[in-house]
C-alpha positions as CSV (number, residue, x, y, z in Angstrom):
1,X,75.0,75.5,-42.7
2,X,76.3,72.2,-42.9
3,X,79.2,70.9,-45.7
4,X,79.1,67.1,-46.0
5,X,82.2,65.8,-48.8
6,X,80.9,64.1,-51.8
7,X,84.2,63.4,-53.0
8,X,87.7,62.4,-51.0
9,X,90.1,65.2,-50.3
10,X,92.2,66.5,-52.8
11,X,95.7,66.5,-52.3
12,X,97.1,70.0,-54.2
13,X,100.7,70.0,-55.7
14,X,102.8,66.7,-54.9
15,X,101.2,64.6,-52.4
16,X,99.9,67.5,-50.5
17,X,102.9,69.7,-50.8
18,X,102.0,72.4,-53.2
19,X,105.5,74.5,-54.6
20,X,104.8,77.7,-54.8
21,X,108.3,79.4,-55.7
22,X,111.7,79.0,-57.8
23,X,113.1,77.8,-54.0
24,X,112.5,74.1,-52.8
25,X,111.5,76.0,-49.2
26,X,108.9,77.9,-51.1
27,X,105.8,75.7,-50.5
28,X,102.8,75.0,-48.5
29,X,101.1,72.0,-47.1
30,X,98.0,72.0,-49.2
31,X,94.4,70.4,-49.2
32,X,91.0,71.1,-50.6
33,X,87.7,70.1,-50.5
34,X,85.6,70.5,-53.5
35,X,82.1,69.8,-54.3
36,X,80.8,69.8,-50.9
37,X,77.0,69.3,-50.7
38,X,75.4,72.6,-48.7
39,X,72.2,72.1,-46.4
40,X,71.1,74.7,-44.2
41,X,69.1,78.1,-43.7
42,X,70.2,81.5,-44.3
43,X,68.6,84.2,-42.9
44,X,68.4,87.9,-44.8
45,X,66.1,90.9,-44.0
46,X,64.3,88.6,-41.4
47,X,63.2,86.1,-44.1
48,X,64.5,82.2,-43.9
49,X,65.7,80.6,-46.9
50,X,66.8,76.7,-47.2
51,X,69.5,75.8,-48.7
52,X,69.7,72.4,-50.0
53,X,71.2,70.1,-52.5
54,X,68.6,69.9,-55.7
55,X,68.5,66.5,-57.3
56,X,68.4,67.6,-61.3
57,X,71.3,69.5,-60.6
58,X,73.6,67.9,-58.4
59,X,76.6,70.4,-58.9
60,X,74.7,73.5,-57.1
61,X,74.4,74.8,-53.6
62,X,78.7,73.5,-53.8
63,X,81.6,74.7,-51.4
64,X,84.5,74.7,-51.4
65,X,87.1,74.6,-48.5
66,X,91.1,75.1,-48.8
67,X,93.7,74.1,-45.9
68,X,96.9,75.5,-46.5
69,X,100.0,76.4,-44.3
70,X,103.6,76.8,-44.3
71,X,106.6,78.1,-42.7
72,X,107.8,80.0,-45.8
73,X,105.4,80.6,-48.8
74,X,106.8,84.0,-50.6
75,X,109.9,84.3,-52.7
76,X,111.5,87.5,-51.8
77,X,110.2,89.1,-55.4
78,X,107.0,88.0,-54.9
79,X,104.7,90.5,-54.6
80,X,101.2,88.5,-54.7
81,X,99.1,86.0,-56.1
82,X,96.2,85.3,-58.8
83,X,93.9,82.3,-57.8
84,X,91.1,80.2,-58.8
85,X,89.4,77.5,-57.3
86,X,86.3,75.9,-59.2
87,X,83.6,73.5,-58.6
88,X,82.6,72.0,-62.5
89,X,79.4,71.9,-63.6
90,X,80.0,68.0,-64.2
91,X,81.5,67.2,-61.2
92,X,85.1,67.8,-61.5
93,X,87.6,70.4,-60.0
94,X,89.9,72.8,-60.7
95,X,92.8,74.9,-59.2
96,X,94.8,77.7,-60.9
97,X,97.2,80.0,-59.7
98,X,100.3,82.0,-60.1
99,X,102.8,84.5,-58.1
100,X,103.4,87.8,-59.5
101,X,106.8,89.4,-59.2
102,X,107.3,93.0,-59.4
103,X,106.9,93.5,-63.3
104,X,103.5,91.5,-63.2
105,X,105.3,88.1,-64.2
106,X,104.9,85.2,-63.5
107,X,107.4,84.1,-60.7
108,X,105.9,80.7,-60.6
109,X,102.3,79.1,-61.7
110,X,100.7,75.8,-60.7
111,X,97.7,74.1,-59.6
112,X,95.3,70.7,-60.7
113,X,92.3,69.4,-62.2
114,X,90.8,66.3,-60.8
115,X,87.7,65.0,-62.9
116,X,85.1,62.6,-60.7
117,X,86.1,59.6,-63.0
118,X,89.6,59.8,-64.5
119,X,91.5,61.1,-61.3
120,X,93.8,64.2,-60.5
121,X,96.3,65.6,-63.0
122,X,98.5,68.1,-61.5
123,X,100.0,71.1,-63.5
124,X,103.9,71.5,-63.5
125,X,105.4,75.0,-63.9
126,X,104.6,76.9,-67.2
127,X,101.4,75.0,-68.5
128,X,98.9,77.8,-66.5
129,X,98.5,81.4,-67.4
130,X,96.5,84.1,-66.4
131,X,96.1,86.8,-69.0
132,X,93.5,90.1,-67.8
133,X,90.9,90.6,-69.9
134,X,88.6,93.8,-67.9
135,X,89.4,95.5,-65.2
136,X,87.5,97.1,-62.1
137,X,88.9,100.3,-59.9
138,X,87.5,100.0,-56.3
139,X,85.9,103.6,-55.3
140,X,87.3,103.2,-51.5
141,X,91.1,101.9,-51.9
142,X,91.6,103.1,-55.9
143,X,93.2,99.8,-56.4
144,X,92.3,98.4,-60.2
145,X,91.8,94.3,-60.5
146,X,90.9,92.2,-63.2
147,X,87.9,91.0,-62.7
148,X,87.9,89.0,-66.1
149,X,90.6,86.6,-66.9
150,X,91.4,84.6,-69.9
151,X,93.1,81.8,-67.8
152,X,94.8,78.9,-69.9
153,X,95.5,75.2,-68.1
154,X,96.3,71.9,-69.3
155,X,92.3,71.4,-69.1
156,X,90.9,73.8,-71.2
157,X,91.2,77.4,-71.9
158,X,88.8,79.6,-69.2
159,X,87.3,82.5,-68.7
160,X,86.9,83.6,-65.2
161,X,84.1,86.4,-64.7
162,X,83.5,88.2,-61.3
163,X,79.9,87.5,-60.7
164,X,80.1,91.2,-58.9
165,X,82.9,93.3,-59.7
166,X,82.9,95.2,-55.9
167,X,84.5,92.0,-54.1
168,X,87.1,93.8,-52.8
169,X,88.1,92.9,-48.7
170,X,89.5,95.9,-47.0
171,X,91.6,94.5,-43.6
172,X,93.9,97.2,-42.9
173,X,92.3,97.2,-39.7
174,X,92.8,93.6,-39.2
175,X,95.7,91.7,-41.0
176,X,96.7,95.0,-42.7
177,X,96.2,93.5,-46.1
178,X,93.6,94.9,-48.9
179,X,92.6,92.5,-51.8
180,X,89.9,91.1,-53.5
181,X,88.6,87.3,-53.0
182,X,84.8,86.8,-54.5
183,X,82.4,85.0,-56.2
184,X,83.4,84.2,-59.8
185,X,82.0,82.2,-63.2
186,X,84.1,79.7,-64.9
187,X,83.3,79.5,-68.9
188,X,85.3,76.8,-71.2
189,X,86.7,77.5,-74.5
190,X,83.6,76.5,-76.2
191,X,81.6,79.6,-74.8
192,X,79.6,76.9,-72.3
193,X,79.1,77.9,-68.4
194,X,81.4,75.2,-66.9
195,X,81.5,76.2,-63.0
196,X,81.5,78.2,-60.6
197,X,83.8,79.4,-57.6
198,X,86.2,81.6,-56.3
199,X,88.7,84.3,-57.5
200,X,91.4,85.3,-55.5
201,X,94.0,88.2,-56.2
202,X,96.2,89.7,-53.7
203,X,99.2,92.1,-53.8
204,X,97.5,94.6,-56.2
205,X,97.0,97.6,-53.5
206,X,100.3,96.9,-52.1
207,X,103.1,94.3,-52.3
208,X,101.6,91.3,-49.9
209,X,103.9,90.6,-47.4
210,X,103.7,87.1,-45.3
């Protein structure tokens, strides 16, 4: 597969420095490349499937790349996070996240919205709210994850809905973490399909340690 940029790099946070906690040192350097055009071939059960952009639906077959690094990320009271990165049907890009404390509340939150012509709008603390709507319990680990959310942002109120519930990743034999990361649909406040991207949830099986 080949991934070709269709938009400039998106610098998250303040010029690429994304705050992740109450203390200034809890931050990461973070950039995204949304709306990557995907071309190539997928092989499945002996059959080849061509992947290419469709002129009639230019946002179809789009990917998202994130690169994030830091010396210190999580506050001692943080147990995990909920995060979405969405390629929107009109070419916009939506990022929203919250870090959860032991009680399940938001220790920190943030994100951004970038419109193809109107520009980038970073979110400030307190502007992003995640509200769980429906849960799914993993038969492997017995961990329950919210697989449908109501996510409030300054851009709109969105429903985030997993395309497939069973997208848990068990990496106990490598990194040690058990988390959920997978494909999800984005529905706007009028009930219309607004985009598709990734939902990531960590710290539900046990507190995440980084």
